[in-house]
C-alpha beads as a LAMMPS data file, in Angstrom:
LAMMPS data file: protein, C-alpha beads

467 atoms
466 bonds

1 atom types
1 bond types

-500.0 500.0 xlo xhi
-500.0 500.0 ylo yhi
-500.0 500.0 zlo zhi

Masses

1 110.0

Atoms # bond

1 1 1 0.153 -0.314 -0.099
2 1 1 1.553 3.493 -0.764
3 1 1 2.335 5.904 1.783
4 1 1 -0.511 8.240 1.665
5 1 1 0.226 11.808 2.603
6 1 1 -2.276 14.424 3.385
7 1 1 -2.096 16.281 -0.523
8 1 1 -4.444 13.309 -1.083
9 1 1 -7.422 15.147 0.056
10 1 1 -6.504 17.907 -2.719
11 1 1 -5.459 15.945 -4.853
12 1 1 -8.789 13.771 -4.831
13 1 1 -10.526 17.275 -5.211
14 1 1 -8.240 18.114 -8.292
15 1 1 -8.920 14.927 -10.170
16 1 1 -12.920 15.116 -9.305
17 1 1 -12.749 18.717 -10.758
18 1 1 -10.720 17.717 -13.570
19 1 1 -13.272 14.952 -14.606
20 1 1 -15.928 17.464 -13.855
21 1 1 -14.454 19.780 -16.775
22 1 1 -13.759 16.821 -18.885
23 1 1 -17.292 16.023 -19.173
24 1 1 -17.722 12.943 -17.056
25 1 1 -19.194 14.685 -14.183
26 1 1 -20.768 18.440 -14.973
27 1 1 -19.370 21.448 -13.193
28 1 1 -22.389 22.735 -11.817
29 1 1 -23.283 22.570 -8.583
30 1 1 -22.621 24.410 -5.145
31 1 1 -18.630 24.106 -5.770
32 1 1 -16.818 27.553 -4.608
33 1 1 -13.250 27.540 -5.548
34 1 1 -13.368 23.621 -5.113
35 1 1 -15.072 24.071 -1.686
36 1 1 -18.419 23.135 -0.899
37 1 1 -20.517 26.272 -0.103
38 1 1 -22.262 24.552 3.083
39 1 1 -18.844 23.177 3.944
40 1 1 -17.511 26.999 3.948
41 1 1 -20.498 28.271 5.920
42 1 1 -21.042 25.832 8.755
43 1 1 -16.619 25.455 9.339
44 1 1 -17.130 26.965 12.650
45 1 1 -20.338 24.396 13.747
46 1 1 -19.663 21.386 15.519
47 1 1 -20.428 18.341 13.657
48 1 1 -23.413 16.140 14.660
49 1 1 -23.093 12.641 13.348
50 1 1 -26.519 10.679 13.194
51 1 1 -25.479 7.228 12.638
52 1 1 -27.540 4.669 14.926
53 1 1 -24.229 3.427 16.747
54 1 1 -21.876 5.946 16.292
55 1 1 -19.895 8.105 18.581
56 1 1 -19.060 11.548 18.181
57 1 1 -15.533 11.552 17.382
58 1 1 -13.418 14.350 18.625
59 1 1 -11.964 17.324 16.039
60 1 1 -9.044 15.794 14.121
61 1 1 -8.234 18.774 11.535
62 1 1 -5.951 17.541 8.995
63 1 1 -2.829 19.514 8.589
64 1 1 -2.947 22.294 5.405
65 1 1 -2.627 20.809 2.169
66 1 1 -0.295 21.921 -0.324
67 1 1 -1.901 24.618 -2.960
68 1 1 -3.146 23.484 -6.135
69 1 1 -0.335 24.204 -8.861
70 1 1 1.670 21.592 -6.402
71 1 1 -1.111 19.143 -6.883
72 1 1 -1.289 19.562 -10.312
73 1 1 2.253 19.213 -10.912
74 1 1 2.406 16.422 -8.672
75 1 1 -0.302 14.706 -10.936
76 1 1 0.643 15.372 -14.343
77 1 1 -1.074 16.860 -16.843
78 1 1 -4.775 15.519 -17.322
79 1 1 -5.730 14.372 -20.136
80 1 1 -9.296 15.516 -22.086
81 1 1 -11.148 12.141 -22.795
82 1 1 -15.212 12.082 -24.023
83 1 1 -17.497 10.266 -21.925
84 1 1 -18.158 7.124 -23.766
85 1 1 -14.545 6.563 -23.215
86 1 1 -13.758 2.952 -22.634
87 1 1 -14.137 1.738 -18.881
88 1 1 -11.016 1.678 -16.574
89 1 1 -10.491 1.058 -13.386
90 1 1 -7.999 -1.062 -11.069
91 1 1 -6.628 -4.074 -13.028
92 1 1 -8.909 -7.189 -12.970
93 1 1 -11.637 -6.368 -9.982
94 1 1 -12.899 -9.745 -9.465
95 1 1 -9.602 -10.816 -8.322
96 1 1 -9.528 -7.724 -5.834
97 1 1 -12.700 -7.189 -4.585
98 1 1 -13.559 -10.926 -4.348
99 1 1 -11.287 -12.000 -1.129
100 1 1 -11.679 -8.641 0.300
101 1 1 -14.922 -9.258 0.259
102 1 1 -15.171 -12.735 1.437
103 1 1 -14.187 -11.408 4.844
104 1 1 -15.593 -13.110 7.672
105 1 1 -16.274 -9.963 9.479
106 1 1 -18.490 -8.412 6.511
107 1 1 -21.009 -10.922 8.472
108 1 1 -23.367 -13.517 6.694
109 1 1 -25.026 -11.615 3.639
110 1 1 -22.575 -9.060 1.301
111 1 1 -23.683 -7.884 -2.002
112 1 1 -21.583 -5.213 -4.483
113 1 1 -21.703 -3.017 -6.769
114 1 1 -18.821 -1.077 -8.582
115 1 1 -19.676 1.565 -12.114
116 1 1 -17.653 3.775 -14.161
117 1 1 -19.662 7.038 -13.889
118 1 1 -18.816 8.016 -16.967
119 1 1 -19.853 5.245 -18.626
120 1 1 -22.209 3.350 -16.875
121 1 1 -20.159 0.204 -17.207
122 1 1 -20.383 -2.549 -14.278
123 1 1 -16.704 -3.225 -13.248
124 1 1 -18.047 -5.294 -10.661
125 1 1 -21.028 -7.102 -9.066
126 1 1 -21.962 -9.505 -6.983
127 1 1 -25.733 -9.720 -5.803
128 1 1 -25.928 -5.893 -7.276
129 1 1 -29.681 -6.398 -7.812
130 1 1 -29.961 -7.979 -3.993
131 1 1 -32.329 -5.824 -2.440
132 1 1 -30.257 -5.230 1.099
133 1 1 -30.903 -3.207 4.475
134 1 1 -29.240 -0.454 3.666
135 1 1 -29.047 1.470 7.033
136 1 1 -28.159 5.297 6.251
137 1 1 -27.197 4.764 2.736
138 1 1 -30.217 5.088 2.012
139 1 1 -30.540 8.933 3.256
140 1 1 -28.673 9.037 -0.891
141 1 1 -31.937 7.951 -2.185
142 1 1 -33.721 10.925 0.318
143 1 1 -31.275 13.200 -0.912
144 1 1 -32.034 12.613 -4.927
145 1 1 -35.745 12.601 -4.639
146 1 1 -35.701 15.747 -2.453
147 1 1 -33.666 17.447 -5.044
148 1 1 -35.579 16.308 -7.831
149 1 1 -39.020 17.033 -6.515
150 1 1 -38.067 20.872 -5.102
151 1 1 -35.014 21.852 -6.506
152 1 1 -31.445 22.624 -4.745
153 1 1 -32.305 26.390 -3.954
154 1 1 -35.803 25.541 -2.239
155 1 1 -36.097 27.303 1.569
156 1 1 -38.585 25.882 4.062
157 1 1 -40.421 28.449 5.679
158 1 1 -41.247 28.817 9.658
159 1 1 -44.316 31.681 9.522
160 1 1 -46.278 33.335 11.962
161 1 1 -49.693 34.279 11.131
162 1 1 -51.810 36.707 12.627
163 1 1 -56.062 36.804 12.772
164 1 1 -57.489 40.287 11.547
165 1 1 -57.495 41.723 14.756
166 1 1 -53.735 40.344 15.301
167 1 1 -54.480 39.556 18.649
168 1 1 -54.326 35.975 17.888
169 1 1 -51.154 34.630 16.551
170 1 1 -50.096 31.169 15.100
171 1 1 -46.574 29.786 14.735
172 1 1 -47.072 27.724 11.789
173 1 1 -44.317 24.919 11.679
174 1 1 -43.201 24.422 7.548
175 1 1 -40.853 21.522 8.293
176 1 1 -37.226 22.781 8.761
177 1 1 -35.432 20.121 10.701
178 1 1 -32.028 23.004 10.981
179 1 1 -33.967 25.618 12.433
180 1 1 -31.995 26.894 15.435
181 1 1 -32.550 29.149 18.366
182 1 1 -30.809 31.984 16.574
183 1 1 -33.557 31.235 13.666
184 1 1 -36.276 31.401 16.184
185 1 1 -34.917 34.547 17.557
186 1 1 -35.467 36.550 14.557
187 1 1 -38.729 35.237 13.890
188 1 1 -39.649 36.640 17.360
189 1 1 -38.430 39.562 16.461
190 1 1 -39.714 40.187 13.542
191 1 1 -43.467 39.187 14.430
192 1 1 -43.138 41.372 17.990
193 1 1 -42.166 44.038 15.503
194 1 1 -44.814 43.987 13.525
195 1 1 -47.366 43.771 16.283
196 1 1 -45.749 46.965 18.381
197 1 1 -46.344 48.701 14.365
198 1 1 -50.143 47.667 15.170
199 1 1 -50.208 48.735 18.776
200 1 1 -50.332 45.432 20.271
201 1 1 -48.352 43.862 22.827
202 1 1 -50.341 41.187 24.348
203 1 1 -51.592 38.266 22.205
204 1 1 -52.833 34.781 22.107
205 1 1 -50.399 31.941 20.705
206 1 1 -51.008 29.098 18.926
207 1 1 -48.845 26.843 17.082
208 1 1 -49.690 24.493 14.119
209 1 1 -47.668 21.111 13.224
210 1 1 -50.627 20.000 10.700
211 1 1 -48.031 19.566 7.733
212 1 1 -47.108 16.554 8.824
213 1 1 -49.279 13.599 9.540
214 1 1 -48.937 10.178 11.140
215 1 1 -47.194 8.978 14.133
216 1 1 -44.506 11.279 15.579
217 1 1 -42.112 8.404 17.191
218 1 1 -39.821 6.650 14.519
219 1 1 -40.888 2.581 15.024
220 1 1 -37.456 2.590 16.374
221 1 1 -39.021 4.777 19.325
222 1 1 -37.542 6.784 21.401
223 1 1 -33.961 7.146 20.468
224 1 1 -31.417 9.662 20.889
225 1 1 -30.308 9.595 17.410
226 1 1 -33.790 10.892 16.186
227 1 1 -36.371 13.583 17.781
228 1 1 -40.297 12.930 17.264
229 1 1 -41.118 13.864 14.297
230 1 1 -42.548 17.494 13.565
231 1 1 -43.169 20.149 11.071
232 1 1 -41.865 22.703 14.023
233 1 1 -38.544 21.776 15.913
234 1 1 -35.927 23.604 17.143
235 1 1 -32.407 22.377 17.362
236 1 1 -33.882 19.041 16.383
237 1 1 -35.593 19.274 19.579
238 1 1 -32.252 18.414 21.479
239 1 1 -31.984 19.044 25.657
240 1 1 -28.451 20.380 25.363
241 1 1 -28.491 22.683 21.812
242 1 1 -25.031 21.963 21.562
243 1 1 -24.610 18.276 21.720
244 1 1 -23.793 16.297 19.100
245 1 1 -24.717 12.785 17.968
246 1 1 -26.957 10.589 19.982
247 1 1 -28.654 13.003 22.758
248 1 1 -31.442 13.696 25.019
249 1 1 -34.069 14.782 22.721
250 1 1 -37.465 16.519 24.166
251 1 1 -40.656 14.104 24.316
252 1 1 -42.574 17.048 21.968
253 1 1 -40.287 19.401 20.396
254 1 1 -43.334 21.688 18.543
255 1 1 -44.767 22.629 22.012
256 1 1 -40.852 23.455 23.481
257 1 1 -40.498 25.435 20.034
258 1 1 -43.501 27.619 21.134
259 1 1 -43.135 28.129 24.765
260 1 1 -39.695 29.198 23.932
261 1 1 -40.986 31.582 21.290
262 1 1 -43.010 32.872 24.045
263 1 1 -39.963 33.590 26.049
264 1 1 -38.276 35.339 22.707
265 1 1 -41.747 37.711 22.169
266 1 1 -41.469 38.484 26.014
267 1 1 -38.020 39.772 25.801
268 1 1 -39.284 41.810 22.792
269 1 1 -42.174 43.478 24.458
270 1 1 -44.748 41.314 23.769
271 1 1 -46.289 39.174 26.296
272 1 1 -48.005 35.751 24.475
273 1 1 -49.978 32.896 26.074
274 1 1 -48.059 31.110 28.894
275 1 1 -49.100 27.486 27.698
276 1 1 -49.253 27.551 23.999
277 1 1 -51.579 24.938 22.291
278 1 1 -51.986 23.490 19.271
279 1 1 -54.449 24.953 17.025
280 1 1 -54.842 26.324 13.444
281 1 1 -54.824 29.659 12.135
282 1 1 -58.562 31.322 11.496
283 1 1 -59.244 31.200 7.714
284 1 1 -58.824 34.365 7.225
285 1 1 -55.320 34.822 9.023
286 1 1 -52.925 36.900 7.243
287 1 1 -48.989 36.506 7.263
288 1 1 -47.128 38.313 9.660
289 1 1 -43.571 37.581 9.359
290 1 1 -41.139 34.709 8.564
291 1 1 -37.953 33.034 8.514
292 1 1 -36.382 30.251 5.941
293 1 1 -34.241 27.430 6.393
294 1 1 -30.664 27.427 4.160
295 1 1 -31.014 25.936 0.264
296 1 1 -31.992 22.693 0.276
297 1 1 -28.387 22.092 -1.236
298 1 1 -26.692 22.973 1.978
299 1 1 -29.426 20.944 4.075
300 1 1 -28.645 17.610 1.577
301 1 1 -25.114 18.129 2.248
302 1 1 -25.333 18.651 6.093
303 1 1 -27.770 15.379 6.501
304 1 1 -24.783 13.425 4.019
305 1 1 -22.078 14.598 5.628
306 1 1 -23.021 13.807 8.965
307 1 1 -25.898 11.047 8.901
308 1 1 -28.496 13.911 9.926
309 1 1 -31.576 11.548 10.941
310 1 1 -33.550 14.435 11.653
311 1 1 -33.027 16.407 8.130
312 1 1 -33.763 13.051 6.626
313 1 1 -36.510 12.337 7.723
314 1 1 -38.048 15.708 7.246
315 1 1 -36.375 16.103 3.460
316 1 1 -38.583 12.193 2.938
317 1 1 -42.094 14.162 3.916
318 1 1 -40.727 17.529 2.292
319 1 1 -40.875 15.454 -1.063
320 1 1 -44.466 14.025 -0.206
321 1 1 -45.612 17.560 0.208
322 1 1 -43.892 18.812 -3.043
323 1 1 -45.346 15.481 -4.847
324 1 1 -49.030 15.871 -3.206
325 1 1 -49.031 13.405 -1.004
326 1 1 -49.881 13.194 2.730
327 1 1 -46.442 13.928 4.516
328 1 1 -46.188 10.619 6.672
329 1 1 -43.725 7.557 6.516
330 1 1 -46.075 5.699 4.171
331 1 1 -46.546 9.028 2.380
332 1 1 -42.925 10.070 1.989
333 1 1 -41.731 6.387 0.728
334 1 1 -43.992 6.357 -2.452
335 1 1 -42.977 10.079 -3.106
336 1 1 -38.970 9.002 -2.560
337 1 1 -39.639 5.847 -5.156
338 1 1 -42.003 8.013 -7.605
339 1 1 -38.982 10.104 -7.747
340 1 1 -36.148 7.736 -8.268
341 1 1 -39.053 5.900 -11.065
342 1 1 -39.001 9.435 -12.701
343 1 1 -35.317 9.186 -13.248
344 1 1 -35.578 5.459 -14.793
345 1 1 -33.790 4.185 -11.727
346 1 1 -33.875 0.372 -10.966
347 1 1 -36.234 0.730 -7.764
348 1 1 -37.199 -3.037 -8.226
349 1 1 -37.273 -4.551 -4.912
350 1 1 -36.806 -1.168 -2.960
351 1 1 -38.386 -0.539 -0.219
352 1 1 -38.735 3.220 1.550
353 1 1 -39.897 2.949 5.016
354 1 1 -38.450 6.103 6.340
355 1 1 -35.821 8.672 4.853
356 1 1 -33.358 7.681 7.412
357 1 1 -32.409 4.134 7.229
358 1 1 -33.279 3.031 10.686
359 1 1 -36.099 1.246 9.886
360 1 1 -34.918 -1.991 9.387
361 1 1 -37.733 -2.274 6.574
362 1 1 -35.678 0.104 4.375
363 1 1 -34.352 -2.458 1.056
364 1 1 -32.147 -1.184 -0.950
365 1 1 -29.782 -2.846 -3.848
366 1 1 -26.380 -2.148 -4.815
367 1 1 -27.156 -1.415 -8.207
368 1 1 -29.860 1.243 -6.823
369 1 1 -27.549 2.786 -5.149
370 1 1 -24.650 3.313 -7.409
371 1 1 -27.170 4.191 -10.263
372 1 1 -28.279 7.095 -7.663
373 1 1 -24.611 8.363 -7.769
374 1 1 -24.017 7.831 -11.246
375 1 1 -27.368 10.183 -12.136
376 1 1 -26.064 13.135 -9.646
377 1 1 -22.985 13.216 -11.429
378 1 1 -24.862 13.161 -15.027
379 1 1 -24.348 16.519 -16.493
380 1 1 -27.793 16.587 -17.247
381 1 1 -29.141 16.810 -13.730
382 1 1 -26.824 19.577 -12.307
383 1 1 -29.318 19.830 -9.453
384 1 1 -28.043 16.773 -8.166
385 1 1 -24.490 17.887 -7.462
386 1 1 -24.954 18.550 -3.909
387 1 1 -25.196 14.493 -3.462
388 1 1 -21.858 14.464 -4.268
389 1 1 -20.230 16.984 -2.390
390 1 1 -22.528 16.104 0.334
391 1 1 -20.356 12.521 0.844
392 1 1 -18.026 12.322 3.440
393 1 1 -14.151 12.821 2.927
394 1 1 -12.250 9.366 3.828
395 1 1 -10.157 10.155 6.855
396 1 1 -10.966 13.714 6.711
397 1 1 -14.823 14.663 7.181
398 1 1 -18.091 13.534 8.696
399 1 1 -18.764 10.038 9.308
400 1 1 -15.467 9.073 7.841
401 1 1 -13.484 11.480 9.315
402 1 1 -12.425 9.031 11.573
403 1 1 -11.935 6.134 9.283
404 1 1 -9.204 5.084 6.964
405 1 1 -5.884 5.086 8.823
406 1 1 -3.115 7.078 7.606
407 1 1 -1.648 4.227 5.288
408 1 1 -4.504 3.543 3.665
409 1 1 -4.263 4.367 -0.356
410 1 1 -8.437 5.534 0.194
411 1 1 -7.415 8.220 2.642
412 1 1 -8.939 11.878 1.201
413 1 1 -9.983 9.654 -2.399
414 1 1 -12.693 7.872 -1.054
415 1 1 -15.913 9.842 -0.903
416 1 1 -18.714 7.841 0.851
417 1 1 -21.985 7.672 2.770
418 1 1 -21.945 5.263 5.778
419 1 1 -24.647 3.126 7.174
420 1 1 -24.764 1.278 10.316
421 1 1 -27.180 -0.812 12.674
422 1 1 -26.789 -3.428 14.886
423 1 1 -25.725 -6.400 12.195
424 1 1 -25.844 -3.940 9.378
425 1 1 -22.919 -2.232 7.995
426 1 1 -22.759 -0.570 4.553
427 1 1 -20.665 1.979 2.579
428 1 1 -21.559 3.829 -0.958
429 1 1 -20.030 6.267 -2.835
430 1 1 -17.080 7.198 -5.389
431 1 1 -13.471 7.001 -5.875
432 1 1 -10.987 8.700 -8.148
433 1 1 -8.558 6.139 -10.124
434 1 1 -5.411 6.982 -10.813
435 1 1 -5.992 7.780 -14.901
436 1 1 -8.912 10.248 -12.860
437 1 1 -11.693 8.087 -13.612
438 1 1 -14.523 8.619 -11.390
439 1 1 -16.116 5.200 -10.100
440 1 1 -19.039 4.273 -7.925
441 1 1 -19.303 1.695 -5.644
442 1 1 -21.844 0.295 -2.865
443 1 1 -20.982 -2.282 -0.285
444 1 1 -23.928 -3.579 1.785
445 1 1 -22.983 -6.633 4.502
446 1 1 -25.676 -8.034 6.758
447 1 1 -25.317 -10.618 9.641
448 1 1 -22.186 -8.379 10.997
449 1 1 -21.171 -9.035 13.907
450 1 1 -19.491 -6.378 15.524
451 1 1 -18.963 -2.801 13.468
452 1 1 -15.310 -2.457 14.616
453 1 1 -14.170 -5.190 12.403
454 1 1 -16.996 -4.855 9.836
455 1 1 -16.375 -1.512 9.145
456 1 1 -12.382 -1.514 8.484
457 1 1 -13.594 -4.626 5.630
458 1 1 -15.439 -1.971 4.005
459 1 1 -12.736 0.248 4.022
460 1 1 -10.463 -1.737 2.242
461 1 1 -12.823 -2.884 -0.170
462 1 1 -13.293 1.021 -1.163
463 1 1 -9.469 1.524 -1.013
464 1 1 -9.076 -1.215 -2.906
465 1 1 -10.181 0.653 -5.909
466 1 1 -7.548 3.359 -6.180
467 1 1 -4.801 1.444 -7.787

Bonds

1 1 1 2
2 1 2 3
3 1 3 4
4 1 4 5
5 1 5 6
6 1 6 7
7 1 7 8
8 1 8 9
9 1 9 10
10 1 10 11
11 1 11 12
12 1 12 13
13 1 13 14
14 1 14 15
15 1 15 16
16 1 16 17
17 1 17 18
18 1 18 19
19 1 19 20
20 1 20 21
21 1 21 22
22 1 22 23
23 1 23 24
24 1 24 25
25 1 25 26
26 1 26 27
27 1 27 28
28 1 28 29
29 1 29 30
30 1 30 31
31 1 31 32
32 1 32 33
33 1 33 34
34 1 34 35
35 1 35 36
36 1 36 37
37 1 37 38
38 1 38 39
39 1 39 40
40 1 40 41
41 1 41 42
42 1 42 43
43 1 43 44
44 1 44 45
45 1 45 46
46 1 46 47
47 1 47 48
48 1 48 49
49 1 49 50
50 1 50 51
51 1 51 52
52 1 52 53
53 1 53 54
54 1 54 55
55 1 55 56
56 1 56 57
57 1 57 58
58 1 58 59
59 1 59 60
60 1 60 61
61 1 61 62
62 1 62 63
63 1 63 64
64 1 64 65
65 1 65 66
66 1 66 67
67 1 67 68
68 1 68 69
69 1 69 70
70 1 70 71
71 1 71 72
72 1 72 73
73 1 73 74
74 1 74 75
75 1 75 76
76 1 76 77
77 1 77 78
78 1 78 79
79 1 79 80
80 1 80 81
81 1 81 82
82 1 82 83
83 1 83 84
84 1 84 85
85 1 85 86
86 1 86 87
87 1 87 88
88 1 88 89
89 1 89 90
90 1 90 91
91 1 91 92
92 1 92 93
93 1 93 94
94 1 94 95
95 1 95 96
96 1 96 97
97 1 97 98
98 1 98 99
99 1 99 100
100 1 100 101
101 1 101 102
102 1 102 103
103 1 103 104
104 1 104 105
105 1 105 106
106 1 106 107
107 1 107 108
108 1 108 109
109 1 109 110
110 1 110 111
111 1 111 112
112 1 112 113
113 1 113 114
114 1 114 115
115 1 115 116
116 1 116 117
117 1 117 118
118 1 118 119
119 1 119 120
120 1 120 121
121 1 121 122
122 1 122 123
123 1 123 124
124 1 124 125
125 1 125 126
126 1 126 127
127 1 127 128
128 1 128 129
129 1 129 130
130 1 130 131
131 1 131 132
132 1 132 133
133 1 133 134
134 1 134 135
135 1 135 136
136 1 136 137
137 1 137 138
138 1 138 139
139 1 139 140
140 1 140 141
141 1 141 142
142 1 142 143
143 1 143 144
144 1 144 145
145 1 145 146
146 1 146 147
147 1 147 148
148 1 148 149
149 1 149 150
150 1 150 151
151 1 151 152
152 1 152 153
153 1 153 154
154 1 154 155
155 1 155 156
156 1 156 157
157 1 157 158
158 1 158 159
159 1 159 160
160 1 160 161
161 1 161 162
162 1 162 163
163 1 163 164
164 1 164 165
165 1 165 166
166 1 166 167
167 1 167 168
168 1 168 169
169 1 169 170
170 1 170 171
171 1 171 172
172 1 172 173
173 1 173 174
174 1 174 175
175 1 175 176
176 1 176 177
177 1 177 178
178 1 178 179
179 1 179 180
180 1 180 181
181 1 181 182
182 1 182 183
183 1 183 184
184 1 184 185
185 1 185 186
186 1 186 187
187 1 187 188
188 1 188 189
189 1 189 190
190 1 190 191
191 1 191 192
192 1 192 193
193 1 193 194
194 1 194 195
195 1 195 196
196 1 196 197
197 1 197 198
198 1 198 199
199 1 199 200
200 1 200 201
201 1 201 202
202 1 202 203
203 1 203 204
204 1 204 205
205 1 205 206
206 1 206 207
207 1 207 208
208 1 208 209
209 1 209 210
210 1 210 211
211 1 211 212
212 1 212 213
213 1 213 214
214 1 214 215
215 1 215 216
216 1 216 217
217 1 217 218
218 1 218 219
219 1 219 220
220 1 220 221
221 1 221 222
222 1 222 223
223 1 223 224
224 1 224 225
225 1 225 226
226 1 226 227
227 1 227 228
228 1 228 229
229 1 229 230
230 1 230 231
231 1 231 232
232 1 232 233
233 1 233 234
234 1 234 235
235 1 235 236
236 1 236 237
237 1 237 238
238 1 238 239
239 1 239 240
240 1 240 241
241 1 241 242
242 1 242 243
243 1 243 244
244 1 244 245
245 1 245 246
246 1 246 247
247 1 247 248
248 1 248 249
249 1 249 250
250 1 250 251
251 1 251 252
252 1 252 253
253 1 253 254
254 1 254 255
255 1 255 256
256 1 256 257
257 1 257 258
258 1 258 259
259 1 259 260
260 1 260 261
261 1 261 262
262 1 262 263
263 1 263 264
264 1 264 265
265 1 265 266
266 1 266 267
267 1 267 268
268 1 268 269
269 1 269 270
270 1 270 271
271 1 271 272
272 1 272 273
273 1 273 274
274 1 274 275
275 1 275 276
276 1 276 277
277 1 277 278
278 1 278 279
279 1 279 280
280 1 280 281
281 1 281 282
282 1 282 283
283 1 283 284
284 1 284 285
285 1 285 286
286 1 286 287
287 1 287 288
288 1 288 289
289 1 289 290
290 1 290 291
291 1 291 292
292 1 292 293
293 1 293 294
294 1 294 295
295 1 295 296
296 1 296 297
297 1 297 298
298 1 298 299
299 1 299 300
300 1 300 301
301 1 301 302
302 1 302 303
303 1 303 304
304 1 304 305
305 1 305 306
306 1 306 307
307 1 307 308
308 1 308 309
309 1 309 310
310 1 310 311
311 1 311 312
312 1 312 313
313 1 313 314
314 1 314 315
315 1 315 316
316 1 316 317
317 1 317 318
318 1 318 319
319 1 319 320
320 1 320 321
321 1 321 322
322 1 322 323
323 1 323 324
324 1 324 325
325 1 325 326
326 1 326 327
327 1 327 328
328 1 328 329
329 1 329 330
330 1 330 331
331 1 331 332
332 1 332 333
333 1 333 334
334 1 334 335
335 1 335 336
336 1 336 337
337 1 337 338
338 1 338 339
339 1 339 340
340 1 340 341
341 1 341 342
342 1 342 343
343 1 343 344
344 1 344 345
345 1 345 346
346 1 346 347
347 1 347 348
348 1 348 349
349 1 349 350
350 1 350 351
351 1 351 352
352 1 352 353
353 1 353 354
354 1 354 355
355 1 355 356
356 1 356 357
357 1 357 358
358 1 358 359
359 1 359 360
360 1 360 361
361 1 361 362
362 1 362 363
363 1 363 364
364 1 364 365
365 1 365 366
366 1 366 367
367 1 367 368
368 1 368 369
369 1 369 370
370 1 370 371
371 1 371 372
372 1 372 373
373 1 373 374
374 1 374 375
375 1 375 376
376 1 376 377
377 1 377 378
378 1 378 379
379 1 379 380
380 1 380 381
381 1 381 382
382 1 382 383
383 1 383 384
384 1 384 385
385 1 385 386
386 1 386 387
387 1 387 388
388 1 388 389
389 1 389 390
390 1 390 391
391 1 391 392
392 1 392 393
393 1 393 394
394 1 394 395
395 1 395 396
396 1 396 397
397 1 397 398
398 1 398 399
399 1 399 400
400 1 400 401
401 1 401 402
402 1 402 403
403 1 403 404
404 1 404 405
405 1 405 406
406 1 406 407
407 1 407 408
408 1 408 409
409 1 409 410
410 1 410 411
411 1 411 412
412 1 412 413
413 1 413 414
414 1 414 415
415 1 415 416
416 1 416 417
417 1 417 418
418 1 418 419
419 1 419 420
420 1 420 421
421 1 421 422
422 1 422 423
423 1 423 424
424 1 424 425
425 1 425 426
426 1 426 427
427 1 427 428
428 1 428 429
429 1 429 430
430 1 430 431
431 1 431 432
432 1 432 433
433 1 433 434
434 1 434 435
435 1 435 436
436 1 436 437
437 1 437 438
438 1 438 439
439 1 439 440
440 1 440 441
441 1 441 442
442 1 442 443
443 1 443 444
444 1 444 445
445 1 445 446
446 1 446 447
447 1 447 448
448 1 448 449
449 1 449 450
450 1 450 451
451 1 451 452
452 1 452 453
453 1 453 454
454 1 454 455
455 1 455 456
456 1 456 457
457 1 457 458
458 1 458 459
459 1 459 460
460 1 460 461
461 1 461 462
462 1 462 463
463 1 463 464
464 1 464 465
465 1 465 466
466 1 466 467
């Protein structure tokens, strides 16, 4: 295995950029001088890791990478090739991957699929069409469906509407799972100013969560990896807003958000109901104030990088709302499947029981996962580029930050979504080969005994794609 240095991260990004320019992947998308916009915007924020059994890791930023000219000089002059050039990759992938896939650490069931993104040619497959429990790799499907239905620039509103006399107001949840206290404070400030302009300093407050339907509790029950699903929440219902990973959550995030809103209004000189209750706006209610989420592209990136379950469940339901379906688990699953069918993706045998992958009834094949990644790289679908830019980078970011040792060939070159449940370990993403080709891969393992041995086995499979 070659010695790997920190420049691999920049090298990987540079090669991907060159591939984009050459036509294998379009250069459109949330790139800003090689850095994702959402990455830059949230650089100072703590990572929120959402795998079902992933403990948050201590920050370990990599050493500064060399400048682009140095990296490009090391890589040599790239050659531009048409998108229909013959597929290539590590020589004889069967000989390379088969022994790694037979590792007992990967449990009693394992499937694999590797394709050349530029040509769509399958370079390796074992049970590639077999539906498996995907764990959090299903978030790739959630992301593609949401971006297809809503577009990367879509923003989710949280709104306050008022009765004609403005003495009764309603806080209306729009399903923004990224709303934080600072955002709610802006909404309270705007609301208070609008009320004071009308000479009103005392109001009745209700809150409306009717956008989402069905049980608030996910089938896994109360779990620190996911708050009760609601169209209104602040700080994802975390009792400690700055907490990361699995944490104590509110049992009623909407009620708690409304109570906080009451406190924030009081700080602005407007008294509201001490105990706000659920309610619908009056039929003739008018908008009073609003705040918007960040763009959907940034939400998708954050969801994939940190495996955020709250965002995933919200985006599945947002997809349902956008396509005219009920915003509950069943409606969301049907909406996701329908969006993927519109893209002519291989959804046979797939099941989308939730948006996050926490439900073991989810079923996805390796062929579908790689097809999703290839579609996200298709020049005809620039709206899907956040799916690629949101993938964690091996050894550097998100749920791959603490994976891939410095001696791994995959460090900085593998970008992949992880998946972990008890007895289930998965990995799906992209890797750049030495000749600048982009490969998409999916490795799914079931019946695993230990994540501590299954994860390195998966990492070795992805690293083996780097010659």
